[in-house]
C-alpha positions in Angstrom: 0.0 0.1 0.1 1.3 3.4 -0.9 1.0 6.1 1.6 -0.1 9.4 0.1 1.0 12.8 1.7 -2.4 13.1 3.3 -2.2 9.8 4.8 0.8 10.6 6.4 -0.1 13.8 7.8 -3.1 11.9 9.3 -1.0 9.3 10.9 1.2 12.1 12.4 -1.8 13.9 13.7 -3.2 10.8 15.3 0.1 9.9 16.8 0.6 13.5 18.1 -3.0 13.4 19.6 -2.4 10.2 21.5 0.8 11.4 22.8 -0.6 14.8 24.0 -3.2 12.7 26.0 -0.6 10.9 28.1 -0.1 12.4 31.4 2.7 11.9 33.7 1.7 10.1 37.0 2.5 11.5 40.5 1.7 9.3 43.5 0.0 11.0 46.3 0.5 10.1 49.7 -2.0 7.8 51.3 -4.7 9.9 53.1 -7.4 9.0 56.0 -11.0 10.2 56.5 -11.0 13.2 58.8 -12.5 12.3 62.0 -14.8 14.7 64.1 -14.4 13.9 67.5 -17.4 14.5 70.0 -17.2 16.9 72.8 -16.0 15.3 76.0 -18.9 14.9 78.6 -19.1 12.1 81.2 -21.6 10.4 83.1 -21.6 8.0 86.0 -21.9 4.1 85.6 -23.6 3.4 88.8 -25.7 0.1 88.6 -27.1 -1.3 91.8 -25.3 -4.7 92.7 -22.2 -4.0 90.6 -18.9 -4.2 92.6 -17.5 -0.9 90.8 -18.6 2.5 89.8 -16.9 4.9 87.3 -17.5 7.8 84.8 -17.8 6.8 81.2 -18.2 9.3 78.0 -21.9 10.4 76.9 -21.0 9.2 73.6 -20.4 5.7 74.6 -23.0 2.9 75.6 -22.5 0.2 78.4 -23.6 -3.3 77.2 -23.5 -6.3 79.6 -21.1 -9.1 78.3 -22.6 -12.6 78.9 -19.9 -14.5 76.6 -16.3 -14.8 76.4 -15.1 -16.8 73.6 -18.2 -18.5 73.4 -18.2 -19.4 77.0 -20.3 -18.0 79.9 -18.5 -15.1 81.8 -17.4 -15.8 85.2 -19.6 -13.5 87.0 -22.3 -11.1 85.6 -20.1 -7.9 86.1 -18.3 -8.2 82.6 -19.3 -5.4 80.6 -18.3 -3.5 77.3 -18.0 0.3 76.7 -19.0 0.7 73.4 -18.2 3.7 70.9 -20.4 3.4 68.1 -19.4 6.7 66.3 -15.7 5.5 66.6 -16.1 1.8 65.7 -14.3 1.0 69.0 -15.1 -1.1 72.2 -13.5 -1.6 75.7 -14.1 -5.1 76.9 -14.0 -4.9 80.8 -13.8 -8.1 82.7 -14.2 -8.2 86.6 -12.9 -10.8 89.0 -13.2 -11.4 92.7 -9.7 -11.9 94.0 -9.6 -15.4 95.9 -7.5 -17.6 97.8 -7.3 -20.4 95.1 -4.8 -20.7 92.2 -7.3 -19.4 89.7 -8.0 -16.1 91.1 -5.2 -15.4 93.6 -4.0 -11.9 93.0 -0.6 -12.6 91.7 -2.1 -14.9 89.2 -4.5 -12.4 88.0 -1.7 -10.0 87.5 0.4 -12.2 85.6 -2.5 -13.2 83.4 -3.2 -9.4 82.6 0.6 -8.9 82.1 0.5 -12.3 79.6 -2.6 -11.0 77.8 -0.9 -7.7 76.9 2.4 -9.0 76.2 1.1 -11.6 73.8 0.8 -8.8 71.3 4.7 -8.4 71.3 4.9 -10.1 67.7 3.1 -7.0 66.2 4.1 -4.3 68.7 6.8 -1.8 68.2 7.0 -1.0 71.8 4.9 -1.6 75.0 5.0 1.2 77.6 3.7 0.5 81.3 2.4 3.4 83.4 1.5 3.0 87.1 -2.0 3.6 88.2 -2.6 5.1 91.6 -5.8 6.8 92.7 -7.3 8.2 96.0 -10.0 5.6 95.8 -7.8 2.8 96.7 -7.3 1.7 93.0 -3.8 0.6 91.7 -2.8 -1.2 88.6 -0.8 -0.8 85.2 -1.8 1.0 81.8 -0.4 -0.2 79.0 0.2 1.6 75.8 1.0 -0.8 72.9 2.6 0.6 69.8 2.5 -0.6 66.3 -0.2 -2.8 64.4 -1.3 -4.7 67.9 -4.8 -5.7 68.1 -5.2 -3.7 71.3 -3.2 -0.8 71.7 -4.7 0.5 75.1 -5.0 -2.0 77.9 -5.2 -1.8 81.6 -5.9 -3.5 85.0 -7.1 -1.9 88.2 -7.4 -3.5 91.6 -7.4 -3.0 95.3 -5.2 -6.1 95.7 -7.5 -8.0 98.1 -10.9 -8.0 96.6 -11.6 -6.5 93.2 -9.7 -6.8 89.9 -10.7 -5.1 86.7 -9.1 -5.6 83.4 -9.9 -3.3 80.3 -8.9 -3.6 76.6 -9.6 -1.5 73.7 -10.3 -3.0 70.3 -11.6 -1.5 67.1 -13.9 -3.4 64.4 -11.2 -2.7 62.0 -8.0 -4.3 60.9 -5.2 -3.1 63.3 -3.4 -0.2 61.3 -1.5 2.1 63.7 -1.4 4.9 61.4 -5.0 5.2 60.5 -6.3 4.3 64.2 -3.7 6.5 66.0 -5.9 9.6 66.4 -9.0 7.6 67.6 -6.6 5.6 70.1 -5.3 8.8 71.4 -8.7 10.2 71.9 -10.2 7.2 73.6 -6.8 6.9 75.6 -8.1 9.7 77.6 -11.4 8.5 78.1 -9.6 5.0 79.4 -7.6 7.0 81.9 -10.5 9.1 83.1 -12.4 5.9 83.7 -9.6 4.4 85.7 -9.1 7.8 87.6 -12.8 7.9 88.7 -13.1 4.0 89.3 -14.4 3.2 93.0 -15.1 -0.2 94.6 -18.0 -1.0 96.4 
């Protein structure tokens, strides 16, 4: 086939048109949705019969927990503090300190430590802070860095009768970068809960 001058010009015009449509691609940094945090306000959890009271945020709900990994909870005082707008939940388990091997004080502390440190394969660090309040509450608060399933945990006790453990989880894949702002926000609420915790 013989190419005429018009055909050559048409081919050149088409080639230049396709070349002009090509854009250089510049990768953009990964972004996350902006989160509008609620205003901090607290109310009291004070249910008759429960061995503890504390203050929790008005944007949270308390839900009684009746199952633990498919098994019935040890007692009726296990609850979850749910944050529907933030897709998070603090699982709180209560145990009465006993003299038997299962619930003696040192065993409960060891169990809380083990449950926190089982996240070490995903954690970049684990920072421990001592809890000590005027209401006879002591314990440890754990800040677990990295992509751990639960980045904020604590146990609180009077070391003779009461032992309460809390762990914050999200209904999302553990991604430290995207969850960091929400974790920091809820960490303050967890500290407020612990600092206002009182035994009965």
